C-alpha positions in Angstrom: 339.5 88.9 155.2 340.8 86.8 158.0 340.8 83.1 157.4 341.7 80.0 159.4 340.6 76.6 160.6 337.6 76.8 163.0 337.9 75.5 166.5 334.7 74.0 167.9 333.6 73.1 171.5 336.5 75.0 172.8 335.6 78.2 174.7 339.1 79.4 175.3 341.2 78.9 172.1 340.9 81.3 169.3 341.3 80.1 165.7 344.7 80.5 164.0 344.4 83.2 161.4 346.4 85.0 158.8 345.6 88.1 156.7 345.9 87.4 152.9 346.6 90.7 151.1 344.8 93.9 152.0 341.4 94.2 153.6 338.3 94.0 151.4 336.2 96.4 153.4 337.1 99.6 155.1 334.0 99.9 157.3 331.8 97.7 159.4 330.2 94.7 157.6 326.4 94.7 157.1 325.7 91.4 155.4 327.4 88.3 154.0 325.9 85.6 151.8 327.0 82.3 150.3 325.7 81.4 146.9 323.8 78.1 146.6 326.8 76.2 145.3 328.8 77.4 148.3 331.9 78.3 146.3 331.4 82.1 146.5 330.9 84.4 149.5 329.4 87.9 148.9 329.9 90.7 151.4 328.7 94.3 151.8 329.5 97.0 154.3 329.1 100.6 155.2 331.5 101.4 152.4 330.0 101.5 148.8 331.7 98.3 147.5 330.3 94.8 147.3 333.0 92.1 147.4 333.0 88.4 146.2 335.4 85.9 147.7 336.3 82.2 147.0 335.0 80.3 150.0 337.7 77.6 150.0 340.6 79.9 150.6 339.4 83.4 151.3 340.8 84.9 148.2 339.0 87.9 146.8 337.6 87.2 143.3 336.3 90.7 142.5 334.2 93.7 143.4 330.9 95.3 142.3 331.3 99.1 142.1 328.7 101.7 141.5 326.9 102.5 144.8 327.3 105.9 146.4 326.6 105.0 150.0 326.6 102.2 152.5 325.4 98.9 151.1 323.0 97.4 153.7 322.0 94.1 152.0 322.7 91.6 149.3 321.3 88.4 147.9 322.3 86.1 145.1 320.0 83.9 143.0 320.3 80.1 143.1 322.0 80.0 139.7 324.7 82.5 140.7 323.7 84.6 137.7 322.2 87.7 139.3 323.1 89.6 142.5 320.8 92.1 144.0 321.8 94.8 146.5 320.2 97.6 148.6 322.0 100.7 149.6 321.8 103.9 151.6 321.9 105.8 148.3 318.2 104.9 147.9 318.8 102.4 145.2 318.1 98.7 144.5 320.6 97.4 142.0 320.7 94.2 139.9 324.2 92.9 139.0 325.7 90.3 136.8 327.6 87.9 139.1 330.1 86.9 136.4 331.0 90.3 134.9 330.4 92.6 137.9 328.3 94.9 135.7 325.3 96.8 137.1 322.4 95.7 134.9 319.6 97.8 136.3 319.0 100.4 139.0 315.7 101.2 140.8 315.6 104.5 142.7 313.4 105.2 145.8 312.8 108.1 148.2 314.6 106.3 151.1 317.3 103.7 151.7 316.9 100.0 150.9 317.5 97.9 154.1 316.7 94.3 153.0 316.5 92.4 149.7 315.7 88.7 149.0 315.1 86.5 146.0 312.2 84.0 145.9 312.7 80.3 145.5 312.6 80.2 141.7 314.5 83.5 141.2 311.6 85.1 139.4 311.0 87.9 142.0 312.8 90.0 144.5 311.4 91.7 147.6 312.9 94.8 149.2 312.2 96.9 152.2 312.7 100.7 152.1 313.1 102.8 155.3 310.6 104.9 157.1 312.2 108.3 157.0 311.7 112.0 155.9 308.0 111.7 155.9 307.9 108.5 153.9 306.5 105.3 155.3 308.3 102.0 155.4 307.4 100.2 152.1 307.7 96.7 150.8 308.1 96.3 147.1 308.2 93.1 144.9 309.8 93.3 141.5 309.5 90.6 138.8 312.9 89.8 137.4 313.2 89.3 133.6 315.8 86.6 133.2 315.7 86.6 129.4 318.6 88.2 127.5 321.4 90.0 129.4 319.2 91.1 132.3 319.2 94.8 131.5 315.5 94.8 130.4 313.7 95.2 133.7 310.4 96.9 134.7 310.8 100.2 136.5 307.5 99.7 138.3 307.1 97.2 141.1 304.8 94.2 140.6 303.4 94.9 144.2 303.8 97.7 146.6 302.4 98.1 150.1 303.1 99.6 153.5 303.2 97.2 156.4 300.8 97.7 159.3 302.2 99.3 162.5 305.9 98.9 163.3 308.2 99.2 160.3 309.7 96.1 158.8 313.4 95.5 159.1 313.9 92.0 157.5 312.0 89.8 155.1 312.1 86.7 153.0 309.8 84.7 150.7 308.1 81.6 152.2 307.2 78.4 150.3 303.6 79.7 149.9 303.4 81.7 146.6 303.3 85.5 147.1 303.6 85.2 150.9 306.6 86.8 152.7 307.7 86.6 156.3 308.8 89.8 157.9 310.5 90.9 161.2 309.8 94.4 162.6 311.3 97.1 164.8 308.8 96.4 167.5 309.9 92.7 167.6 306.8 91.5 165.7 307.1 88.7 163.1 304.4 88.6 160.5 303.2 87.0 157.2 302.0 89.2 154.4 300.3 88.5 151.1 302.3 90.7 148.7 299.5 90.8 146.1 297.0 92.4 148.5 299.3 93.8 151.1 297.2 92.1 153.7 298.8 90.9 157.0 297.8 87.2 157.1 299.3 86.3 160.5 301.4 88.0 163.1 303.1 87.3 166.4 303.3 90.6 168.1 305.4 89.1 171.0 307.9 87.1 168.9 310.6 89.5 170.3 310.5 92.4 172.7 313.2 94.3 170.7 314.1 95.1 167.1 314.4 92.0 164.8 317.9 92.2 163.4 318.2 89.2 161.2 316.0 86.5 159.6 317.4 83.4 157.9 315.4 80.5 156.4 316.0 76.8 156.6 316.9 75.1 153.3 313.3 74.0 152.7 311.8 77.3 153.9 309.5 75.6 156.4 311.1 77.4 159.4 313.3 80.3 160.0 315.5 81.7 162.8 315.4 85.4 163.9 317.8 87.4 166.1 316.9 90.4 168.1 318.2 93.3 170.2 316.2 91.6 173.1 319.1 89.1 173.4 317.0 86.2 172.1 317.1 84.1 168.9 314.1 82.1 168.0 313.1 79.5 165.5 309.6 80.0 164.0 307.4 77.9 161.8 307.0 79.9 158.6 303.3 78.9 158.1 301.9 79.4 161.6 304.6 81.7 163.1 304.7 79.4 166.2 307.9 79.7 168.2 309.6 76.3 168.1 312.8 77.0 170.0 314.3 79.9 171.9 318.0 80.7 172.6 318.6 83.1 175.4 321.9 85.1 175.7 323.2 88.0 177.7 324.0 90.3 174.9 322.1 92.0 172.0 322.1 89.8 168.9 322.7 91.0 165.3 322.6 87.8 163.4 321.5 84.1 163.6 322.1 81.3 161.2 321.1 77.6 160.9 323.7 74.9 160.4 322.4 72.7 157.5 324.0 69.4 158.4 324.4 69.5 162.2 321.9 70.2 165.0 323.3 73.7 165.7 322.5 77.3 165.4 325.1 80.1 165.2 324.5 83.4 167.0 326.5 86.7 166.8 326.2 90.1 168.3 327.8 92.0 171.1 327.6 95.3 173.0 326.4 98.1 170.8 329.0 99.8 168.7 328.8 103.1 170.5 330.2 101.6 173.7 332.7 99.2 172.1 335.6 101.6 172.7 335.0 101.2 176.4 334.5 97.4 176.2 337.1 94.6 176.2 336.7 91.6 173.8 335.9 89.4 176.8 333.2 91.7 178.2 331.8 92.6 174.8 330.9 88.9 173.9 332.3 89.3 170.4 332.3 85.5 169.7 330.3 83.4 167.3 328.2 81.3 169.6 327.0 77.7 168.8 323.8 76.5 170.4 322.3 73.1 170.2 319.2 73.5 168.0 317.1 70.9 169.9 318.2 71.3 173.5 318.6 75.1 173.5 322.0 75.0 175.2 325.2 76.6 174.3 327.9 74.1 173.2 330.8 76.3 171.9 332.2 79.6 170.9 334.7 80.9 168.3 336.5 84.1 169.1 338.4 86.5 166.9 336.5 89.7 166.2 337.4 93.0 167.9 333.9 94.4 167.9 330.3 93.2 167.6 329.5 90.5 165.0 327.0 92.1 162.6 326.3 89.2 160.2 326.8 85.4 160.0 326.4 82.9 157.2 326.9 79.2 157.0 328.1 77.3 153.9 325.1 75.4 152.2 327.0 72.1 152.7 327.7 73.0 156.3 331.5 72.7 155.9 332.4 76.2 157.0 330.9 79.5 158.3 331.7 83.2 157.9 331.2 86.1 160.2 331.4 89.8 159.5 332.1 92.4 162.2 331.9 96.0 163.2 335.8 95.8 163.0 335.6 95.6 159.2 336.8 92.0 159.0 335.2 88.9 157.6 336.4 85.7 159.3 336.0 82.5 157.4 336.3 79.3 159.4 336.4 75.8 158.0 335.2 73.2 160.4 337.6 70.5 161.5 336.7 66.9 162.3 335.7 67.6 165.9 332.8 69.6 164.7 331.3 66.8 162.7 332.1 64.1 165.4 331.0 66.1 168.4 327.9 64.7 170.2 327.5 67.0 173.2 324.0 65.6 174.0 324.2 62.2 172.3 323.8 61.2 168.7 321.0 63.2 167.0 320.8 63.4 163.2 320.0 66.9 161.9 317.1 67.1 159.4 317.4 69.5 156.4 
């Protein structure tokens, strides 16, 4: 992991970094996630290991071993008790955060591409791939939090196949048993998981694959990123597009800053042409946009390939990015970030 002080509102200077110990991941990052307290950062990649790091200094705390393929996705509950992961080995796994032990494994016909806990940690939702004659499926499992966590139900509480284009990302909304999904076609939709019915959809939310979906702290709105070079903020009840951020490069991830009026975007030229692309041409920076005015206000450089995933500390004190280059870069904001007022004084609302 590379770690260093973040530089903000400076488009030319890269952060100072150093490399503590050996790399945590040997292959491109797929997702990174802070816990609710913000003291831990979980990461997964196209190698079979999940890592956990201290967020204050970038030191690796431990690993979660047991997968037999690329780990596409992780999520951690609000108590930092359970971790859930989805992998290319067609498994969904429940882990003990403290011990690193795999508590339960669900097996499916195809790979698990996205997982997420609901607000009270009682359920998890997962998306499995459309492949080898199997349809894309969304499953919801009820998590038994009693005992040591090993006594889980093998069968899903709910199972359905989303209409039309396959789902790529998902999350629980504030409304009970309603999830928001992003799709390969660019559609954003709401589903009732009990019935499998599509409640609402915005077929033209994006014109390309939705690559990431992250919720606001209160789950009333979310931000999506897409291969169509756009990131958008949506109301999670109506799916109305509230804000749009237009870039000149495909986007792989988008995150909301919880204490400042900014959104963070990451992406870059596709990995298959990175070898023919310089860092300057590839747009491998984390880009900061003003949430309200929809204008870019800063960039942080450092990665040597596309940025695949971005996460912001729940308290807004730092952010992390994971790249195709196999590195996680952890940046702590300096005073200029909190004092900067590029468009005047506007208080951010959580």
